[in-house]
TORKOL-4160 file (C-alpha; in steps of 0.2 Angstrom, whole numbers, padded with zeros to 4 digits, m for minus):
110
<pt num="1" X="m0060" Y="0050" Z="m0004"/>
<pt num="2" X="m0057" Y="0032" Z="0000"/>
<pt num="3" X="m0067" Y="0018" Z="m0007"/>
<pt num="4" X="m0069" Y="m0001" Z="m0007"/>
<pt num="5" X="m0054" Y="m0010" Z="m0014"/>
<pt num="6" X="m0042" Y="0005" Z="m0009"/>
<pt num="7" X="m0027" Y="0001" Z="0000"/>
<pt num="8" X="m0024" Y="0011" Z="0016"/>
<pt num="9" X="m0010" Y="0012" Z="0029"/>
<pt num="10" X="m0016" Y="0011" Z="0047"/>
<pt num="11" X="m0008" Y="0022" Z="0060"/>
<pt num="12" X="m0008" Y="0018" Z="0079"/>
<pt num="13" X="m0002" Y="0033" Z="0090"/>
<pt num="14" X="0006" Y="0042" Z="0074"/>
<pt num="15" X="0016" Y="0026" Z="0069"/>
<pt num="16" X="0012" Y="0016" Z="0054"/>
<pt num="17" X="0007" Y="m0002" Z="0059"/>
<pt num="18" X="0001" Y="m0011" Z="0043"/>
<pt num="19" X="m0008" Y="m0010" Z="0027"/>
<pt num="20" X="m0025" Y="m0015" Z="0024"/>
<pt num="21" X="m0037" Y="m0017" Z="0009"/>
<pt num="22" X="m0055" Y="m0010" Z="0012"/>
<pt num="23" X="m0066" Y="m0025" Z="0007"/>
<pt num="24" X="m0083" Y="m0017" Z="0011"/>
<pt num="25" X="m0091" Y="m0001" Z="0016"/>
<pt num="26" X="m0109" Y="m0002" Z="0022"/>
<pt num="27" X="m0120" Y="0011" Z="0031"/>
<pt num="28" X="m0123" Y="0010" Z="0049"/>
<pt num="29" X="m0140" Y="0015" Z="0056"/>
<pt num="30" X="m0133" Y="0031" Z="0062"/>
<pt num="31" X="m0131" Y="0045" Z="0050"/>
<pt num="32" X="m0112" Y="0047" Z="0043"/>
<pt num="33" X="m0107" Y="0031" Z="0051"/>
<pt num="34" X="m0101" Y="0016" Z="0042"/>
<pt num="35" X="m0096" Y="m0003" Z="0044"/>
<pt num="36" X="m0079" Y="m0004" Z="0036"/>
<pt num="37" X="m0072" Y="m0021" Z="0033"/>
<pt num="38" X="m0053" Y="m0021" Z="0032"/>
<pt num="39" X="m0042" Y="m0035" Z="0026"/>
<pt num="40" X="m0026" Y="m0032" Z="0036"/>
<pt num="41" X="m0011" Y="m0036" Z="0025"/>
<pt num="42" X="0000" Y="m0043" Z="0039"/>
<pt num="43" X="0006" Y="m0059" Z="0045"/>
<pt num="44" X="m0005" Y="m0068" Z="0050"/>
<pt num="45" X="m0018" Y="m0060" Z="0038"/>
<pt num="46" X="m0034" Y="m0054" Z="0047"/>
<pt num="47" X="m0051" Y="m0047" Z="0043"/>
<pt num="48" X="m0059" Y="m0034" Z="0055"/>
<pt num="49" X="m0074" Y="m0023" Z="0054"/>
<pt num="50" X="m0073" Y="m0006" Z="0061"/>
<pt num="51" X="m0088" Y="0007" Z="0063"/>
<pt num="52" X="m0081" Y="0023" Z="0057"/>
<pt num="53" X="m0088" Y="0040" Z="0053"/>
<pt num="54" X="m0086" Y="0045" Z="0035"/>
<pt num="55" X="m0072" Y="0058" Z="0039"/>
<pt num="56" X="m0062" Y="0044" Z="0048"/>
<pt num="57" X="m0062" Y="0034" Z="0033"/>
<pt num="58" X="m0055" Y="0048" Z="0023"/>
<pt num="59" X="m0041" Y="0051" Z="0035"/>
<pt num="60" X="m0046" Y="0061" Z="0050"/>
<pt num="61" X="m0039" Y="0055" Z="0066"/>
<pt num="62" X="m0050" Y="0046" Z="0079"/>
<pt num="63" X="m0048" Y="0036" Z="0094"/>
<pt num="64" X="m0050" Y="0017" Z="0099"/>
<pt num="65" X="m0049" Y="0013" Z="0118"/>
<pt num="66" X="m0041" Y="0030" Z="0120"/>
<pt num="67" X="m0027" Y="0027" Z="0107"/>
<pt num="68" X="m0025" Y="0038" Z="0092"/>
<pt num="69" X="m0029" Y="0030" Z="0075"/>
<pt num="70" X="m0029" Y="0035" Z="0057"/>
<pt num="71" X="m0032" Y="0028" Z="0040"/>
<pt num="72" X="m0022" Y="0035" Z="0026"/>
<pt num="73" X="m0026" Y="0030" Z="0008"/>
<pt num="74" X="m0011" Y="0024" Z="m0002"/>
<pt num="75" X="m0009" Y="0028" Z="m0020"/>
<pt num="76" X="0003" Y="0020" Z="m0032"/>
<pt num="77" X="0017" Y="0032" Z="m0036"/>
<pt num="78" X="0020" Y="0038" Z="m0054"/>
<pt num="79" X="0034" Y="0029" Z="m0063"/>
<pt num="80" X="0048" Y="0041" Z="m0066"/>
<pt num="81" X="0050" Y="0046" Z="m0084"/>
<pt num="82" X="0064" Y="0037" Z="m0094"/>
<pt num="83" X="0074" Y="0049" Z="m0104"/>
<pt num="84" X="0073" Y="0045" Z="m0123"/>
<pt num="85" X="0090" Y="0041" Z="m0131"/>
<pt num="86" X="0097" Y="0037" Z="m0147"/>
<pt num="87" X="0090" Y="0021" Z="m0155"/>
<pt num="88" X="0109" Y="0014" Z="m0155"/>
<pt num="89" X="0110" Y="0016" Z="m0136"/>
<pt num="90" X="0092" Y="0007" Z="m0133"/>
<pt num="91" X="0098" Y="m0008" Z="m0142"/>
<pt num="92" X="0114" Y="m0010" Z="m0132"/>
<pt num="93" X="0113" Y="m0014" Z="m0113"/>
<pt num="94" X="0121" Y="m0002" Z="m0102"/>
<pt num="95" X="0138" Y="m0008" Z="m0094"/>
<pt num="96" X="0143" Y="m0004" Z="m0077"/>
<pt num="97" X="0160" Y="m0006" Z="m0070"/>
<pt num="98" X="0153" Y="m0014" Z="m0054"/>
<pt num="99" X="0142" Y="m0026" Z="m0063"/>
<pt num="100" X="0147" Y="m0044" Z="m0063"/>
<pt num="101" X="0139" Y="m0057" Z="m0074"/>
<pt num="102" X="0139" Y="m0075" Z="m0069"/>
<pt num="103" X="0134" Y="m0088" Z="m0082"/>
<pt num="104" X="0123" Y="m0103" Z="m0076"/>
<pt num="105" X="0133" Y="m0114" Z="m0088"/>
<pt num="106" X="0149" Y="m0110" Z="m0079"/>
<pt num="107" X="0141" Y="m0114" Z="m0062"/>
<pt num="108" X="0135" Y="m0131" Z="m0069"/>
<pt num="109" X="0152" Y="m0136" Z="m0075"/>
<pt num="110" X="0159" Y="m0135" Z="m0057"/>
C-alpha cells in the first residue's frame, strides 16, 4: 500500500514520465476517493494535487483527459551481499589492471 512520503513513478500511456513524492493524502467527500498532493521530482519541480481512488493510489491504471495514467511505488533495492574474504584481503585494496591513479600533487607541479 502506498502512503505519505513514499516515492512513486508516474506513468503516462505506459511510459515512465517522472518520480514524485506523496506529500499528503486526505479524504475526499466521496467514499474511497482522496486528494493526493504530489511533489513532482523533475525540472522544474512542481506540486500538484490529484483526486484519486484508493486503488489508483496503490497502482491501478486510471485515465486523465482520456490518457492512461498509473502510479507505481518505488522501493529502495536491497544492497547486494558482499562476500566475506580473509582479513588480509580486506586490508589491501584490490588492484585492477585498467585502474589508473592520478596524484593531485603531480598535477599541482605542472
